[in-house]
N, C-alpha and C positions, 0 to 999 in steps of 0.2 A: 570643802564645807558643803554638808548635805542640805538639802531643801528644807528641812525641817530646823536647821540650826539658822539658815538664812532668813526664815521667818520670824525666828525667834529675836534675832539681831534686829531685824525690822521693825518690830513690834516693841523691843526696848528703846530703840532710837525715837521712835513716834513718840514714846511716853516721855522721853528725856526732853523731845521738843516741845511736848505739850507743857510740861513742868516750867520750862524757861518761859515760854509764851505766858504761862500762869503768873510767874514772878512779874513780869513786864506788866501785866495787867493789875496786880495788886499793888505796885507801884504807882499806876496811873489812878487806881482807885483812891490810893491815899492822898494822892494831889485832889483827887475830886473830892474828897472828904475835908481836906482843909479848906477847899473853897467854899463846900456848904456851910462849913463852921463860921468862916469869915462873912457868909451871907447871913445867916443868922445873927451875927453880931450887928450886922448892918440894920437889920430889921428891928434891932431893940432900939436904936437910935430914935431920936423924935423924927417925926413925919417931916417930908417935903414942906416947901413953901405953901403948897396947896392943901397941905393938911392930909393927904391921902398916903396911905402905907405902901411900901413897894412890894411889887408880886414876888412870890417865892421863886427859888432859882430850882428848875427841875433837873436831876442828875441821872443820866443815863449811862450805862455800861454795857457794851457787848463783849464778851468771852468769845473768842474764835480759837477753835481746834485746829491742830494741822490737819492736812488733807487726810494724810496716811491714817489718823484715827479716826476722822469720819467716816472713810471708805470701810474701816475695819468693824464699825459698830452698824454701819449699814448694812453689810454684808451679814452680819450676825443676826439683824432684824429679817432679813430676807429668807435666811436658812431658817429661823424661828417659824415664819410664816409657811414655808415650804413643808415643815416636817408636820405642822397641824393638818395642812390639807392632804399631806401621805397617810397620816394615821386615819382620818377619815375614809378616804380612798381605799385603804388597806382592808378596813373592816368590811367595806362593800365587797370587794374583791374576794375576801375570805369566805364570806356569805354565799357568794354565788358560786365559787369553786366547790362548797361542800353541796349545794343543791344539784350542781352538774353531776358530782359524784354520786350522790344519792339516785339521782335519775338514771345514770350509766348503770348503777348496781342493780337497780329494779329491772331494767330493761334486760340486762346480762342475766338475771336469774329467770325472768319469763322465758327469756330463750333457751337456756339451759333445760327448764322444766320441758318446755315444747320438744326439744330436740332428743331428751331422755324419754318422753312419751312415745315419740316416734321410733325412738331404737327399740324399746320395749316391745312395742306393737308388730315391729319388722321380727323382731326376735321370736315373738310368739308365731307370728306368720311363719316363719321358716322352718321353727320347730314342729309346727301342726302339718307343714308340708312334708318335711323330710324325716320326721320321726317315724317309728314302728306304730301299727295299730292292730291289737290282736282283737281279731272279732270271733264269737263263738258261733260255729256254722252248723253244729250237729249235736245230737245228744240221744242215747239210746240204752236199752236196758243191757246190763251184763249178767246180772245174776236172777233167780226167780226171787219172787216176794215171798218171805217165808216167816210162818209163825210157830214154827217147832220149837225154838226156845221159849221158854216159860215166860209169859207177859213181855214177850219182846219182838218186834218187826224188823227183819232184815232183809236188804235189797242193796244192789250196785247198779251204777250206770256208769257210761263212760261220755265224757264231754270232749269235744274236737273244737280247737280252736286255730284260725288262719292268722297270719300276719298279711295283712292288706296293705301294710304301709311300704314306705321306700328305704327303710335302714333296719338295720338287725335288731331283734329282740333279744336282749340279755336277761339271765335269771329268770325265765319264764317258768311260773309253777303256780299252783293250785290250791286255794283255800276252799272247803266246802264242809257242809253237814245236812244231816237230814231232821226234818221235823215232821210231827203228825197233824199238823194243824194248818188251816188256810186263812187264819185270821191275818189281816193284813199289818196290822201292828206288831204282832207278834213275830211275822216274818221279817218285817223291817228290822227288828231288834236283833232279832237272830243272824241276819245277814251282816249287819255292822259288827255284831260280837265275833263273828267266823272270820271276816276279812282283817279285823284288828288283832287276832291273836299271835299271827306271825308264824304258825306253825304250817308247813306245806305237807301235802298228801302224797307227793312224788318228788323224784328227783327233778332239779332245775334244769331247763333245756334252753338252748340256743337256737330261735328260730330265724331264719333267713326269710326276705321278701318272698311272698306268694308259696310259702311252705306252711305246712299246717303241723299240730302236734300228734296227728295219727290217732292211735289208741292208747297214748301213754297216761294221759288224765282220767282216772277213774275216782269215784267218791263210793265208799263203802258204809252204808249207813246201818247202825244198830241203834234202835231207839226203845225206850222202855214204853209199854202201852199204858196210859193212864188208867187208874183204877176206876174212874167215874168219867163217861163221856156222854154229852149231851146228844141225844140221838132221837129227840122228838120230831125232827124232820122226817123220819122215817116210818111214821104212822100216820094215820089219817086218811080221808079220801083223796086228798090232792097232794100225797105224798110223792117227792121224785124218787124214791127209792123205795121198793117193796123187798123187806128183808124180816127174817124171824124178828118178833117183838124183842126178846130179849137179847139180840146181838148187839156188838159193839161194830162202829164204822170209823175208819180212820182215814187221813188223807196224806200219804205220804208226800212230802215236799222237800226239795232239794235247793239248798240257797248257798251262795259263796262268791267268790270272783277269782280271776286269773290275774296274776300281778307279773309286771316285767321293767325292764329299767331300759333307758335310752344310753347309747355309749358316750353321748356328749355332754348331756346334763347327769347323768347317773341318777335321776329323779325317778321314783316309783310309780308306775301307771296301773291303772285297776281298770278290769273290764267283770263287770257285776253280771250275775245270772240268777235265775229262780228256774226251776222246773217241777213239774208235777206228773205223778203216774196216773194212767188210765187204762181203761181197758179198750182193746181194739174194738169191741163191738159194744156200743153203749147208747143210750137214748140222750138226747139233749136234755139240758137242765130243767127247762121249763116245760117238757112234755108232761101231759096229763095222762097219767097211768091207772088203769083198771086191771081187774085180775085177768080179764081177756087177753090184754096186750102184754101182760107179764108172762102168760103161759106162752105167747108167740116167741119172745126172747128167749126165756130160761123158765123151767118147771118152778124153780124154788125161788129165785129173785131176779131182779133187774138192777143193774149199776149204771149210774150216771158218771161224768167225769171226775176223776180225783178219788173216789170214796171206795173204800174196800171193807168186806166183812172180816173181823179179827177172827182168825182160826181157819180160814179159807185160804188154802196158800194158792197162787197165780203163778203159771211158768212164765219165763220171760217171753216165750213166742206171742202170748196174749197181752203184752203189756206195750204201752206206749208212753213214750217220754214227751211232753208237750211243755212249751215254753209259757209262762205266765205273761200277762199283759203289762204286768209291772216288774219292777226289780232288776231290768237291764239298762245298766249305763257304762260309761266309758270316760276316762280323763287321761 
């Protein structure tokens, strides 16, 4: 016999005993009722000799359950009270568990963010330390500045870049173009457009640390001469350039960038540049010129940095390639 069957048998026996006891109590109750009826009859009789009525008879009956039944119901009551306490405690524990889990999640997230930032910073520092860096070290004229072609200016320069980093630079190439203006906004736009076109002017190279590109990279510029050029600065008493009144002045300027990749990340890096052409013998921009000074330098005209008279060819031996104060960047 299993424990469950035994408990059911005991419970049935307790019910049977309860019913048996109830039967005996009912028999006793019937006897008490008979006595009560008899007492009522006695009260309806004439009073005693003193004329006082008889007091009523109080009937009390106690119903006693068997001990097994009483213990069963007492255990049920204890279980019910325990369940109520557990339900209240359970809700409190569940809320506390949710709060603890939320706090742990927030702490874990903050730790993850901090670790990620530290890892990113370490990665960037490692890349900056071990990556290649292409530095533009030199630029020189390759061909003469010529105006022989109608309404065009032609010239070429060579640009040299050196890998000053610790890793090999792959796919090293040059993007460049020539313009005839020194306007800062125009140069900035021209440089962005040139570097974003994606067309290389020379074969791609692999440059090892401490090596340079030698004379591989050159820019050949062919630019249309504008029909109208503002040359008001060439006239007047304080004009920086003395030139024939009807001449046009241009400022050949080269803009562009050198691009390369890093083997570990394959990210494209840029080294931007801006170069301008100048005469080897020239006056500073802010020099006050008069005709006597002009005759000392040149009988016909005097040049300053970056400006050339259209129609007057200049040999490469008389040219300088000078870097601008802006337009150089690296990433």
